[in-house]
PLY file of the C-alpha trace (Angstrom):
ply
format ascii 1.0
element vertex 83
property float x
property float y
property float z
element edge 82
property int vertex1
property int vertex2
end_header
118.89 55.16 -1.87
121.61 57.59 -3.04
120.72 60.58 -5.21
121.61 60.61 -8.92
124.77 62.53 -9.70
124.14 66.27 -9.49
120.33 65.98 -9.41
117.94 66.49 -6.55
115.00 64.12 -6.06
112.57 66.61 -7.68
114.60 66.83 -10.91
114.75 63.15 -11.77
112.65 61.93 -14.68
110.67 58.71 -14.81
112.62 55.58 -14.03
113.73 53.50 -16.97
111.19 50.75 -17.52
108.38 52.55 -15.71
104.88 52.40 -17.16
104.93 56.12 -17.83
108.18 55.91 -19.81
106.84 53.05 -21.96
103.65 54.94 -22.91
105.37 58.01 -24.26
103.90 58.65 -27.72
106.27 58.44 -30.66
105.87 60.20 -33.99
103.69 58.19 -36.36
105.67 56.47 -39.05
104.45 55.98 -42.57
101.58 53.51 -42.86
102.08 50.38 -44.94
100.01 50.02 -48.10
98.02 47.22 -46.47
97.31 49.35 -43.37
96.17 52.24 -45.59
93.85 49.93 -47.52
92.34 48.53 -44.31
91.78 52.04 -42.96
90.28 53.21 -46.27
87.78 50.36 -46.11
86.90 51.26 -42.52
86.64 54.97 -43.36
83.77 54.26 -45.73
81.99 52.06 -43.16
82.56 54.15 -40.04
82.52 57.76 -41.25
81.19 57.71 -44.82
84.47 59.27 -45.93
85.65 58.40 -49.48
89.47 58.28 -49.29
91.43 59.10 -52.46
93.51 56.55 -54.37
97.18 56.46 -53.48
98.88 57.71 -50.33
96.43 58.84 -47.68
96.35 59.65 -43.97
93.30 58.74 -41.86
91.16 61.56 -40.49
90.94 62.27 -36.78
87.25 61.32 -36.90
88.13 57.87 -38.23
90.89 57.30 -35.67
88.51 58.20 -32.83
85.87 55.79 -34.19
88.28 52.83 -34.45
88.37 50.09 -31.86
90.73 47.15 -31.46
87.78 44.79 -31.91
86.83 46.45 -35.19
90.39 46.18 -36.52
90.66 42.55 -35.40
87.60 41.57 -37.46
88.49 43.54 -40.59
89.58 41.61 -43.68
93.36 41.70 -44.37
94.12 43.10 -40.92
96.38 40.71 -39.04
98.40 41.44 -35.90
101.26 43.09 -37.81
98.94 45.39 -39.75
96.99 46.18 -36.60
100.13 47.46 -34.88
0 1
1 2
2 3
3 4
4 5
5 6
6 7
7 8
8 9
9 10
10 11
11 12
12 13
13 14
14 15
15 16
16 17
17 18
18 19
19 20
20 21
21 22
22 23
23 24
24 25
25 26
26 27
27 28
28 29
29 30
30 31
31 32
32 33
33 34
34 35
35 36
36 37
37 38
38 39
39 40
40 41
41 42
42 43
43 44
44 45
45 46
46 47
47 48
48 49
49 50
50 51
51 52
52 53
53 54
54 55
55 56
56 57
57 58
58 59
59 60
60 61
61 62
62 63
63 64
64 65
65 66
66 67
67 68
68 69
69 70
70 71
71 72
72 73
73 74
74 75
75 76
76 77
77 78
78 79
79 80
80 81
81 82
């Protein structure tokens, strides 16, 4: 297979569409109000944390305690909110 223009084999990045390229983390966008409310409810149950009213960001402790199964069974947490 021919080399990319002006690059040696060791300088090429991951191929487009590779698993590694798809798993690159992206900056977290703002959480929806529904997502915040679901996480606030879980914060009380999982960590004992009492989140404030209004805009809030989940703690690292809460994020580490979350599982997909837990989110799937939480009230008001559908597939869109889960994402």
